[in-house]
Structure formats: structure tokens, C-alpha cells
C-alpha positions in Angstrom: 0.0 0.0 0.0 1.4 3.3 -1.1 1.6 6.3 1.3 -0.5 9.2 0.1 1.6 12.1 -1.0 0.2 15.4 0.4 1.1 19.0 0.4 3.2 18.4 3.5 5.1 15.6 1.9 6.1 17.7 -1.1 7.0 20.7 1.2 9.2 18.5 3.3 11.1 17.3 0.2 11.6 20.8 -1.0 12.8 21.9 2.4 15.2 19.0 2.5 16.7 20.2 -0.8 16.9 23.8 0.3 18.6 22.8 3.5 21.0 20.6 1.5 19.9 17.5 3.2 19.3 15.9 -0.2 20.8 16.7 -3.6 19.0 18.1 -6.7 19.4 14.7 -8.3 17.8 13.0 -5.4 14.9 15.5 -5.4 14.4 15.0 -9.1 14.4 11.2 -8.8 11.9 11.5 -5.9 9.6 13.8 -7.9 9.7 11.5 -11.0 9.2 8.3 -8.9 6.3 9.9 -7.1 4.7 11.1 -10.3 5.0 7.6 -11.8 4.2 5.4 -8.8 2.9 7.7 -6.0 -0.7 8.1 -4.8 -1.4 11.8 -4.7 -3.9 13.3 -2.2 -7.1 13.5 -4.3 -8.0 16.9 -2.9 -4.7 18.5 -4.2 -3.8 16.1 -7.0 -3.7 18.7 -9.8 -1.4 21.1 -7.8 0.8 18.3 -6.6 1.1 16.9 -10.1 2.0 20.3 -11.5 4.7 20.9 -8.9 6.1 17.4 -9.1 6.3 17.6 -12.9 8.2 20.9 -12.7 10.6 19.6 -10.1 11.1 16.4 -12.2 12.5 18.7 -15.0 14.9 20.5 -12.7 17.9 18.5 -13.8 17.4 19.8 -17.4 19.6 22.8 -18.0 16.8 24.9 -19.6 14.6 24.5 -16.5 16.8 24.2 -13.4 15.4 25.0 -10.0 15.8 28.4 -8.5 15.2 29.7 -5.0 12.3 31.6 -6.4 10.8 28.4 -7.9 11.0 26.7 -4.5 9.6 29.7 -2.7 6.7 29.8 -5.2 6.0 26.0 -4.8 6.1 26.2 -1.1 3.7 29.2 -1.1 1.3 27.3 -3.4 1.4 24.4 -1.0 0.4 26.7 1.9 3.8 27.3 3.5 5.9 30.4 4.2 9.6 30.4 3.7 12.1 31.9 6.0 15.9 32.0 5.8 17.9 31.5 9.0 21.6 32.3 8.9 23.8 30.4 11.4 27.5 30.7 12.0 29.6 27.8 10.9 30.8 25.4 13.6 34.4 26.1 14.6 
């Protein structure tokens, strides 16, 4: 049984990418796999499909994935984005 992919699921993956917990290649693979095999929340299926399709193209030079793209996706998903600057550990 597949886990249902929700707005929160997609937002968490985007946040992991922005925080460099996962690579762009990993995010793209996840988006492609989710589009092909994932079960999207019916209530938000169109929005989730649109965002996942765009993220799935991020490894193509002509498309890429900018900070503004991620900000826009997160906003569409119902999240606000804040940047926190922390000093490097010594």
C-alpha cells in the first residue's frame, strides 16, 4: 500500500533540498518516482502533479530549479519560507 503524497510531503522534500539534506538529483528522482508510482492526495492532486512535474525537470539545464521556484512552490502548498543564517561550527 502506497503512502498518500500530500502538500506536507512535497513541502518536506523541497525543504530537505533547500537545507542541502538531499541533492538536486535525489529531489528530481523522488519527484519522477512519485509522479509515476505515488498516490497523490485527491484533494490536491492537480497542484501536486504540476509541482512534481516541474521539479522532475529541474535536472534539465533549460529548466533548473531556483530559490524563487522553491519559494513559489512552497507558497502554493500553503507554506511560508524563512531563511535562517547560522555561524559555521568552529
